[in-house]
Backbone as CSV, one residue per row, in Angstrom:
resi,resn,N_x,N_y,N_z,CA_x,CA_y,CA_z,C_x,C_y,C_z
1,UNK,15.815,-6.260,-7.298,16.000,-5.221,-6.292,14.793,-5.195,-5.366
2,UNK,15.031,-5.389,-4.112,13.923,-5.352,-3.164,13.809,-3.968,-2.540
3,UNK,12.568,-3.556,-2.391,12.285,-2.251,-1.806,12.026,-2.392,-0.312
4,UNK,11.344,-3.453,0.051,10.964,-3.670,1.450,12.051,-4.455,2.189
5,UNK,12.210,-4.172,3.479,13.200,-4.922,4.274,12.849,-6.415,4.318
6,UNK,13.876,-7.236,4.394,13.719,-8.693,4.420,12.792,-9.142,5.557
7,UNK,12.913,-8.497,6.729,12.070,-8.878,7.879,10.587,-8.634,7.576
8,UNK,10.315,-7.543,6.882,8.924,-7.208,6.528,8.378,-8.250,5.564
9,UNK,9.176,-8.631,4.576,8.734,-9.644,3.613,8.468,-10.985,4.296
10,UNK,9.351,-11.355,5.215,9.161,-12.630,5.926,7.870,-12.609,6.748
11,UNK,7.613,-11.499,7.443,6.392,-11.371,8.238,5.166,-11.432,7.328
12,UNK,5.244,-10.758,6.177,4.140,-10.777,5.217,3.907,-12.208,4.716
13,UNK,4.987,-12.930,4.437,4.858,-14.314,3.977,4.178,-15.188,5.035
14,UNK,4.540,-14.998,6.286,3.935,-15.773,7.378,2.434,-15.460,7.481
15,UNK,2.106,-14.179,7.471,0.695,-13.780,7.568,-0.111,-14.284,6.367
16,UNK,0.471,-14.195,5.185,-0.213,-14.659,3.971,-0.449,-16.166,4.049
17,UNK,0.561,-16.901,4.483,0.439,-18.353,4.628,-0.642,-18.712,5.646
18,UNK,-0.671,-18.018,6.768,-1.679,-18.298,7.795,-3.093,-18.023,7.290
19,UNK,-3.248,-16.976,6.516,-4.587,-16.581,6.066,-5.037,-17.345,4.816
20,UNK,-4.154,-17.497,3.826,-4.533,-18.099,2.540,-4.014,-19.514,2.336
21,UNK,-3.198,-20.013,3.261,-2.627,-21.361,3.171,-1.853,-21.550,1.859
22,UNK,-1.153,-20.490,1.457,-0.348,-20.509,0.237,0.996,-19.853,0.531
23,UNK,2.068,-20.539,0.138,3.406,-19.983,0.327,3.745,-19.050,-0.833
24,UNK,4.421,-17.958,-0.502,4.856,-17.004,-1.510,6.374,-16.957,-1.562
25,UNK,6.914,-16.815,-2.759,8.349,-16.568,-2.885,8.619,-15.145,-2.409
26,UNK,9.879,-14.809,-2.247,10.221,-13.445,-1.840,9.710,-12.434,-2.867
27,UNK,9.832,-12.771,-4.142,9.378,-11.866,-5.204,7.860,-11.690,-5.166
28,UNK,7.136,-12.802,-5.005,5.670,-12.731,-4.928,5.226,-11.941,-3.703
29,UNK,5.900,-12.189,-2.581,5.548,-11.498,-1.339,5.754,-9.995,-1.489
30,UNK,6.866,-9.605,-2.079,7.116,-8.182,-2.240,6.087,-7.553,-3.176
31,UNK,5.762,-8.231,-4.263,4.774,-7.701,-5.203,3.414,-7.514,-4.524
32,UNK,2.974,-8.536,-3.804,1.669,-8.452,-3.133,1.683,-7.424,-1.995
33,UNK,2.772,-7.346,-1.256,2.873,-6.366,-0.167,2.837,-4.941,-0.718
34,UNK,3.540,-4.709,-1.813,3.528,-3.380,-2.422,2.154,-3.030,-2.982
35,UNK,1.468,-4.017,-3.545,0.098,-3.783,-4.015,-0.807,-3.399,-2.853
36,UNK,-0.645,-4.072,-1.735,-1.446,-3.763,-0.552,-1.135,-2.356,-0.037
37,UNK,0.125,-1.987,-0.017,0.499,-0.641,0.424,-0.072,0.427,-0.505
38,UNK,-0.061,0.165,-1.813,-0.647,1.122,-2.760,-2.150,1.256,-2.531
39,UNK,-2.809,0.138,-2.256,-4.250,0.173,-1.976,-4.535,1.006,-0.735
40,UNK,-3.768,0.796,0.336,-3.948,1.587,1.555,-3.750,3.065,1.286
41,UNK,-2.738,3.387,0.493,-2.474,4.795,0.184,-3.666,5.412,-0.556
42,UNK,-4.277,4.670,-1.458,-5.440,5.172,-2.203,-6.656,5.300,-1.288
43,UNK,-6.923,4.272,-0.510,-8.119,4.242,0.342,-8.037,5.274,1.461
44,UNK,-6.870,5.420,2.053,-6.744,6.309,3.206,-6.257,7.705,2.852
45,UNK,-6.182,7.997,1.568,-5.793,9.342,1.153,-6.885,10.306,1.602
46,UNK,-6.532,11.361,2.309,-7.567,12.270,2.823,-8.344,12.940,1.688
47,UNK,-9.631,13.058,1.885,-10.491,13.740,0.923,-10.523,15.206,1.313
48,UNK,-10.170,16.090,0.369,-10.150,17.525,0.713,-11.548,18.034,1.067
49,UNK,-11.590,18.909,2.036,-12.883,19.479,2.410,-13.233,20.618,1.455
50,UNK,-14.391,21.183,1.597,-14.888,22.205,0.674,-13.979,23.436,0.624
51,UNK,-13.475,23.882,1.753,-12.617,25.074,1.787,-11.336,24.809,1.005
52,UNK,-10.733,23.649,1.232,-9.511,23.317,0.514,-9.768,23.212,-0.984
53,UNK,-10.915,22.654,-1.369,-11.247,22.535,-2.790,-11.401,23.916,-3.426
54,UNK,-12.079,24.837,-2.744,-12.256,26.192,-3.280,-10.898,26.873,-3.417
55,UNK,-10.033,26.664,-2.418,-8.690,27.263,-2.451,-7.915,26.716,-3.644
56,UNK,-8.020,25.422,-3.864,-7.337,24.783,-4.982,-7.853,25.312,-6.310
57,UNK,-9.169,25.412,-6.442,-9.772,25.873,-7.673,-9.392,27.340,-7.946
58,UNK,-9.308,28.150,-6.909,-8.927,29.558,-7.064,-7.473,29.669,-7.525
59,UNK,-6.584,28.873,-6.934,-5.170,28.907,-7.303,-4.934,28.330,-8.688
60,UNK,-5.791,27.411,-9.091,-5.663,26.751,-10.369,-5.993,27.698,-11.529
61,UNK,-6.942,28.605,-11.289,-7.408,29.493,-12.362,-6.470,30.590,-12.721
């Protein structure tokens, strides 16, 4: 079962081949693309500011 659209996987395969000189199967491409998306989600997740943290801690108690 593929999660990403076929066009996205093909584009990812082309970019991966250009950069790493390695061909990926559709399954490999989807796995690596999803790993990259998870990494972006972790890295770019907003860090709460002090006010939001205090609000969270107050609601938590």
